[in-house]
BAGU-926371 format. One record per atom (N, C-alpha, C, O, CB): residue number from 1; residue in one letter; atom name; x, y, z. Coordinates in Angstrom, 2 decimals. Glycine has a CB too. Example, Ala and Ser with C-alpha at 12.3 -4.5 7.8 and 13.67 -1.06 7.14 Angstrom:
% residues 2
    k  r   a        X        Y        Z
    1  a   N    13.19    -5.69     7.80
    1  a  CA    12.30    -4.50     7.80
    1  a   C    13.20    -3.30     7.80
    1  a   O    14.24    -3.32     8.46
    1  a  CB    11.31    -4.47     9.05
    2  s   N    12.85    -2.25     7.08
    2  s  CA    13.67    -1.06     7.14
    2  s   C    12.90     0.03     7.87
    2  s   O    13.41     1.14     8.04
    2  s  CB    14.08    -0.60     5.72
% end
This chain:
% residues 74
    k  r   a        X        Y        Z
    1  x   N    17.45  -157.03   -29.62
    1  x  CA    18.23  -155.78   -29.45
    1  x   C    18.06  -155.01   -30.74
    1  x   O    18.18  -155.60   -31.82
    1  x  CB    19.78  -156.06   -29.13
    2  x   N    17.79  -153.73   -30.69
    2  x  CA    17.64  -152.97   -31.90
    2  x   C    19.03  -152.80   -32.59
    2  x   O    20.08  -152.96   -31.97
    2  x  CB    16.99  -151.58   -31.59
    3  x   N    18.98  -152.47   -33.87
    3  x  CA    20.20  -152.19   -34.65
    3  x   C    20.89  -151.05   -34.02
    3  x   O    22.11  -151.10   -33.82
    3  x  CB    19.90  -151.89   -36.12
    4  x   N    20.20  -150.05   -33.72
    4  x  CA    20.86  -148.79   -33.15
    4  x   C    21.56  -149.14   -31.92
    4  x   O    22.70  -148.70   -31.77
    4  x  CB    19.84  -147.64   -32.84
    5  x   N    21.01  -149.89   -31.01
    5  x  CA    21.54  -150.20   -29.69
    5  x   C    22.81  -151.09   -29.92
    5  x   O    23.81  -150.90   -29.23
    5  x  CB    20.42  -150.95   -28.77
    6  x   N    22.78  -152.05   -30.87
    6  x  CA    23.97  -152.85   -31.17
    6  x   C    25.20  -152.04   -31.55
    6  x   O    26.31  -152.28   -31.06
    6  x  CB    23.66  -153.78   -32.29
    7  x   N    24.99  -151.06   -32.42
    7  x  CA    26.06  -150.22   -32.79
    7  x   C    26.54  -149.29   -31.67
    7  x   O    27.72  -148.93   -31.63
    7  x  CB    25.67  -149.44   -33.95
    8  x   N    25.58  -148.88   -30.69
    8  x  CA    26.09  -148.17   -29.61
    8  x   C    26.96  -149.08   -28.65
    8  x   O    28.00  -148.64   -28.17
    8  x  CB    24.95  -147.53   -28.88
    9  x   N    26.53  -150.26   -28.39
    9  x  CA    27.29  -151.24   -27.61
    9  x   C    28.65  -151.43   -28.23
    9  x   O    29.66  -151.42   -27.53
    9  x  CB    26.54  -152.59   -27.51
   10  x   N    28.71  -151.62   -29.60
   10  x  CA    30.04  -151.94   -30.19
   10  x   C    30.89  -150.72   -30.10
   10  x   O    32.09  -150.87   -29.86
   10  x  CB    29.94  -152.41   -31.67
   11  x   N    30.40  -149.57   -30.25
   11  x  CA    31.15  -148.34   -30.11
   11  x   C    31.68  -148.27   -28.64
   11  x   O    32.86  -147.99   -28.41
   11  x  CB    30.25  -147.09   -30.46
   12  x   N    30.87  -148.50   -27.79
   12  x  CA    31.37  -148.44   -26.21
   12  x   C    32.48  -149.41   -26.04
   12  x   O    33.50  -149.07   -25.45
   12  x  CB    30.14  -148.84   -25.09
   13  x   N    32.32  -150.61   -26.55
   13  x  CA    33.41  -151.64   -26.27
   13  x   C    34.69  -151.12   -26.97
   13  x   O    35.74  -151.11   -26.33
   13  x  CB    33.01  -153.16   -26.83
   14  x   N    34.65  -150.70   -28.17
   14  x  CA    35.84  -150.08   -28.86
   14  x   C    36.42  -149.01   -28.09
   14  x   O    37.64  -148.92   -27.94
   14  x  CB    35.49  -149.54   -30.18
   15  x   N    35.58  -148.17   -27.60
   15  x  CA    36.09  -146.96   -26.79
   15  x   C    36.82  -147.47   -25.57
   15  x   O    37.92  -146.99   -25.27
   15  x  CB    34.89  -145.98   -26.32
   16  x   N    36.23  -148.44   -24.85
   16  x  CA    36.86  -148.92   -23.72
   16  x   C    38.24  -149.66   -24.01
   16  x   O    39.18  -149.58   -23.22
   16  x  CB    35.91  -149.80   -23.03
   17  x   N    38.30  -150.34   -25.09
   17  x  CA    39.53  -150.97   -25.58
   17  x   C    40.60  -149.95   -25.83
   17  x   O    41.80  -150.21   -25.70
   17  x  CB    39.27  -151.76   -26.86
   18  x   N    40.14  -148.76   -26.20
   18  x  CA    41.27  -147.72   -26.59
   18  x   C    41.66  -147.06   -25.27
   18  x   O    42.78  -146.56   -25.16
   18  x  CB    40.76  -146.52   -27.72
   19  x   N    40.81  -147.04   -24.29
   19  x  CA    41.03  -146.30   -23.14
   19  x   C    41.72  -147.19   -21.88
   19  x   O    42.29  -146.64   -20.94
   19  x  CB    39.63  -145.69   -22.74
   20  x   N    41.62  -148.45   -21.99
   20  x  CA    42.15  -149.31   -20.98
   20  x   C    43.62  -149.52   -21.24
   20  x   O    44.04  -150.04   -22.27
   20  x  CB    41.42  -150.62   -20.94
   21  x   N    44.41  -149.07   -20.21
   21  x  CA    45.90  -149.11   -20.30
   21  x   C    46.54  -150.48   -19.67
   21  x   O    45.86  -151.31   -19.07
   21  x  CB    46.48  -147.82   -19.51
   22  x   N    47.71  -150.57   -19.87
   22  x  CA    48.52  -151.76   -19.41
   22  x   C    48.54  -151.94   -17.84
   22  x   O    48.71  -153.02   -17.27
   22  x  CB    50.00  -151.61   -19.93
   23  x   N    48.35  -150.68   -17.22
   23  x  CA    48.44  -150.64   -15.82
   23  x   C    47.05  -150.53   -15.09
   23  x   O    46.94  -150.31   -13.88
   23  x  CB    49.32  -149.49   -15.45
   24  x   N    46.02  -150.71   -15.95
   24  x  CA    44.59  -150.58   -15.30
   24  x   C    44.16  -151.84   -14.73
   24  x   O    44.64  -152.91   -15.10
   24  x  CB    43.49  -150.13   -16.32
   25  x   N    43.19  -151.74   -13.78
   25  x  CA    42.50  -152.83   -13.18
   25  x   C    41.01  -152.79   -13.74
   25  x   O    40.53  -151.72   -14.10
   25  x  CB    42.57  -152.72   -11.57
   26  x   N    40.30  -153.94   -13.80
   26  x  CA    38.94  -153.92   -14.18
   26  x   C    38.30  -155.17   -13.61
   26  x   O    38.90  -156.24   -13.54
   26  x  CB    38.78  -153.81   -15.70
   27  x   N    36.97  -154.97   -13.19
   27  x  CA    36.22  -156.17   -12.70
   27  x   C    34.91  -156.16   -13.41
   27  x   O    34.22  -155.15   -13.50
   27  x  CB    36.01  -156.17   -11.12
   28  x   N    34.59  -157.37   -13.92
   28  x  CA    33.31  -157.59   -14.73
   28  x   C    32.33  -158.45   -13.82
   28  x   O    32.71  -159.44   -13.20
   28  x  CB    33.63  -158.38   -16.20
   29  x   N    31.18  -158.03   -13.80
   29  x  CA    30.12  -158.77   -12.94
   29  x   C    28.99  -159.23   -13.82
   29  x   O    28.61  -158.58   -14.80
   29  x  CB    29.52  -157.84   -11.77
   30  x   N    28.48  -160.36   -13.44
   30  x  CA    27.31  -160.81   -14.30
   30  x   C    26.02  -160.17   -13.74
   30  x   O    26.11  -159.39   -12.79
   30  x  CB    27.17  -162.44   -14.33
   31  x   N    24.96  -160.44   -14.23
   31  x  CA    23.73  -159.84   -13.97
   31  x   C    23.20  -160.10   -12.52
   31  x   O    22.30  -159.42   -12.04
   31  x  CB    22.77  -160.31   -14.99
   32  x   N    23.77  -161.07   -11.87
   32  x  CA    23.42  -161.31   -10.46
   32  x   C    24.37  -160.70    -9.55
   32  x   O    24.22  -160.79    -8.33
   32  x  CB    23.33  -162.76   -10.16
   33  x   N    25.41  -160.05   -10.11
   33  x  CA    26.45  -159.41    -9.31
   33  x   C    27.61  -160.23    -8.86
   33  x   O    28.38  -159.83    -7.98
   33  x  CB    25.85  -158.88    -8.16
   34  x   N    27.74  -161.34    -9.47
   34  x  CA    28.86  -162.24    -9.20
   34  x   C    30.04  -161.91   -10.07
   34  x   O    29.89  -161.69   -11.27
   34  x  CB    28.46  -163.68    -9.41
   35  x   N    31.20  -161.89    -9.47
   35  x  CA    32.42  -161.61   -10.31
   35  x   C    32.59  -162.64   -11.35
   35  x   O    32.71  -163.83   -11.07
   35  x  CB    33.69  -161.55    -9.46
   36  x   N    32.60  -162.16   -12.61
   36  x  CA    32.78  -162.99   -13.79
   36  x   C    34.16  -163.09   -14.27
   36  x   O    34.68  -164.15   -14.62
   36  x  CB    31.98  -162.52   -14.86
   37  x   N    34.78  -161.86   -14.28
   37  x  CA    36.10  -161.73   -14.88
   37  x   C    36.87  -160.61   -14.28
   37  x   O    36.23  -159.67   -13.80
   37  x  CB    36.00  -161.53   -16.37
   38  x   N    38.13  -160.58   -14.24
   38  x  CA    38.84  -159.43   -13.69
   38  x   C    40.18  -159.34   -14.53
   38  x   O    40.79  -160.35   -14.88
   38  x  CB    39.11  -159.60   -12.05
   39  x   N    40.57  -158.11   -14.80
   39  x  CA    41.84  -157.91   -15.44
   39  x   C    42.73  -157.00   -14.60
   39  x   O    42.26  -156.03   -14.02
   39  x  CB    41.65  -157.33   -16.82
   40  x   N    43.86  -157.28   -14.54
   40  x  CA    44.91  -156.52   -13.71
   40  x   C    46.17  -156.19   -14.45
   40  x   O    46.44  -156.83   -15.47
   40  x  CB    45.30  -157.34   -12.48
   41  x   N    46.99  -155.23   -14.03
   41  x  CA    48.27  -155.04   -14.73
   41  x   C    49.15  -156.31   -14.84
   41  x   O    49.16  -157.14   -13.93
   41  x  CB    49.06  -153.96   -14.03
   42  x   N    49.79  -156.42   -15.84
   42  x  CA    50.65  -157.64   -16.17
   42  x   C    51.73  -157.68   -15.08
   42  x   O    52.04  -158.72   -14.49
   42  x  CB    51.33  -157.57   -17.70
   43  x   N    52.30  -156.47   -14.84
   43  x  CA    53.23  -156.39   -13.74
   43  x   C    52.67  -155.72   -12.61
   43  x   O    52.48  -154.50   -12.62
   43  x  CB    54.44  -155.73   -14.12
   44  x   N    52.37  -156.49   -11.58
   44  x  CA    51.67  -155.89   -10.35
   44  x   C    52.68  -155.16    -9.38
   44  x   O    53.82  -155.57    -9.20
   44  x  CB    50.92  -157.07    -9.52
   45  x   N    52.20  -154.11    -8.82
   45  x  CA    52.92  -153.40    -7.81
   45  x   C    53.03  -154.29    -6.55
   45  x   O    52.23  -155.21    -6.36
   45  x  CB    52.21  -152.05    -7.51
   46  x   N    54.01  -154.00    -5.69
   46  x  CA    54.05  -154.80    -4.47
   46  x   C    52.72  -154.79    -3.65
   46  x   O    52.32  -155.76    -3.01
   46  x  CB    55.19  -154.29    -3.60
   47  x   N    52.07  -153.60    -3.74
   47  x  CA    50.80  -153.39    -2.94
   47  x   C    49.84  -152.65    -3.88
   47  x   O    50.15  -151.56    -4.37
   47  x  CB    51.05  -152.52    -1.55
   48  x   N    48.64  -153.27    -4.13
   48  x  CA    47.66  -152.66    -5.00
   48  x   C    47.12  -151.30    -4.27
   48  x   O    47.15  -151.16    -3.04
   48  x  CB    46.45  -153.73    -5.31
   49  x   N    46.66  -150.42    -5.09
   49  x  CA    46.10  -149.11    -4.47
   49  x   C    45.02  -149.48    -3.40
   49  x   O    44.51  -150.60    -3.42
   49  x  CB    45.41  -148.11    -5.66
   50  x   N    44.69  -148.62    -2.52
   50  x  CA    43.79  -148.88    -1.39
   50  x   C    42.44  -149.12    -1.98
   50  x   O    41.72  -149.95    -1.41
   50  x  CB    43.77  -147.69    -0.35
   51  x   N    42.00  -148.52    -3.04
   51  x  CA    40.56  -148.72    -3.53
   51  x   C    40.57  -150.22    -4.00
   51  x   O    39.61  -150.93    -3.68
   51  x  CB    40.11  -147.64    -4.82
   52  x   N    41.58  -150.73    -4.72
   52  x  CA    41.63  -152.06    -5.23
   52  x   C    41.66  -153.04    -4.02
   52  x   O    40.98  -154.07    -4.04
   52  x  CB    42.86  -152.25    -6.17
   53  x   N    42.41  -152.74    -3.04
   53  x  CA    42.41  -153.58    -1.78
   53  x   C    41.08  -153.64    -1.18
   53  x   O    40.71  -154.72    -0.73
   53  x  CB    43.39  -153.06    -0.74
   54  x   N    40.28  -152.60    -1.09
   54  x  CA    38.94  -152.62    -0.62
   54  x   C    38.04  -153.54    -1.54
   54  x   O    37.33  -154.41    -1.04
   54  x  CB    38.41  -151.17    -0.57
   55  x   N    38.09  -153.33    -2.79
   55  x  CA    37.27  -154.29    -3.65
   55  x   C    37.75  -155.75    -3.48
   55  x   O    36.92  -156.65    -3.45
   55  x  CB    37.38  -153.88    -5.19
   56  x   N    39.01  -155.97    -3.37
   56  x  CA    39.47  -157.34    -3.16
   56  x   C    38.89  -158.00    -1.81
   56  x   O    38.53  -159.17    -1.73
   56  x  CB    41.05  -157.32    -3.13
   57  x   N    38.87  -157.10    -0.81
   57  x  CA    38.27  -157.57     0.46
   57  x   C    36.71  -157.94     0.36
   57  x   O    36.22  -158.99     0.78
   57  x  CB    38.47  -156.43     1.52
   58  x   N    36.05  -156.94    -0.25
   58  x  CA    34.65  -157.27    -0.48
   58  x   C    34.32  -158.51    -1.37
   58  x   O    33.30  -159.17    -1.16
   58  x  CB    34.03  -156.11    -1.09
   59  x   N    35.16  -158.79    -2.30
   59  x  CA    35.06  -159.92    -3.15
   59  x   C    35.57  -161.11    -2.52
   59  x   O    35.25  -162.20    -2.99
   59  x  CB    35.73  -159.70    -4.39
   60  x   N    36.31  -161.05    -1.52
   60  x  CA    37.00  -162.32    -0.92
   60  x   C    38.14  -162.73    -1.70
   60  x   O    38.50  -163.91    -1.64
   60  x  CB    36.06  -163.53    -0.82
   61  x   N    38.77  -161.85    -2.46
   61  x  CA    39.91  -162.14    -3.34
   61  x   C    41.25  -161.88    -2.41
   61  x   O    41.43  -160.77    -1.91
   61  x  CB    39.87  -161.15    -4.74
   62  x   N    42.08  -162.87    -2.22
   62  x  CA    43.27  -162.76    -1.45
   62  x   C    44.45  -162.44    -2.26
   62  x   O    45.30  -161.65    -1.84
   62  x  CB    43.50  -163.96    -0.73
   63  x   N    44.55  -163.05    -3.49
   63  x  CA    45.80  -162.93    -4.32
   63  x   C    45.34  -162.43    -5.72
   63  x   O    44.74  -163.21    -6.47
   63  x  CB    46.62  -164.38    -4.42
   64  x   N    45.61  -161.21    -6.07
   64  x  CA    45.34  -160.74    -7.49
   64  x   C    46.09  -161.51    -8.53
   64  x   O    45.67  -161.60    -9.69
   64  x  CB    45.71  -159.28    -7.64
   65  x   N    47.12  -162.04    -8.14
   65  x  CA    48.03  -162.69    -9.19
   65  x   C    47.18  -163.87    -9.90
   65  x   O    47.45  -164.21   -11.05
   65  x  CB    49.46  -163.31    -8.45
   66  x   N    46.23  -164.42    -9.22
   66  x  CA    45.41  -165.44    -9.80
   66  x   C    44.77  -164.99   -11.12
   66  x   O    44.51  -165.81   -12.00
   66  x  CB    44.35  -165.83    -8.82
   67  x   N    44.53  -163.66   -11.23
   67  x  CA    43.87  -163.22   -12.48
   67  x   C    44.92  -162.99   -13.65
   67  x   O    44.56  -162.66   -14.78
   67  x  CB    43.06  -161.88   -12.19
   68  x   N    46.20  -163.18   -13.30
   68  x  CA    47.20  -163.04   -14.36
   68  x   C    47.37  -164.43   -15.00
   68  x   O    48.11  -164.59   -15.96
   68  x  CB    48.57  -162.49   -13.79
   69  x   N    46.69  -165.37   -14.46
   69  x  CA    46.73  -166.71   -14.98
   69  x   C    45.60  -166.99   -15.94
   69  x   O    45.26  -168.14   -16.21
   69  x  CB    46.69  -167.69   -13.87
   70  x   N    44.98  -165.84   -16.49
   70  x  CA    43.79  -165.85   -17.43
   70  x   C    42.64  -166.78   -16.83
   70  x   O    42.11  -167.63   -17.55
   70  x  CB    44.25  -166.42   -18.93
   71  x   N    42.31  -166.62   -15.70
   71  x  CA    41.22  -167.32   -15.15
   71  x   C    39.93  -166.50   -15.28
   71  x   O    39.92  -165.28   -15.14
   71  x  CB    41.50  -167.65   -13.71
   72  x   N    38.89  -167.18   -15.55
   72  x  CA    37.55  -166.52   -15.48
   72  x   C    36.82  -167.13   -14.38
   72  x   O    36.71  -168.36   -14.34
   72  x  CB    36.73  -166.64   -16.79
   73  x   N    36.28  -166.35   -13.44
   73  x  CA    35.65  -166.80   -12.29
   73  x   C    34.21  -166.86   -12.52
   73  x   O    33.65  -165.85   -12.93
   73  x  CB    35.97  -165.98   -11.15
   74  x   N    33.52  -167.98   -12.29
   74  x  CA    32.03  -168.10   -12.41
   74  x   C    31.45  -168.47   -11.13
   74  x   O    30.23  -168.63   -11.03
   74  x  CB    31.63  -169.12   -13.45
% end
């Protein structure tokens, strides 16, 4: 990886860290498209937003609370 690209990736990560809030959801996938990690709000609403429900259904995730247990799925 070139030096210039490394700096760009580091800047992007720092930018995301600053933009991600306590109430945000995020899903990280590996290069094969498998769910690798997810983060969710620390305090979950009774019902997640419809778009998150759709993602959960596609991924076969029944309970988002499992991600509050600091699990990484491989």
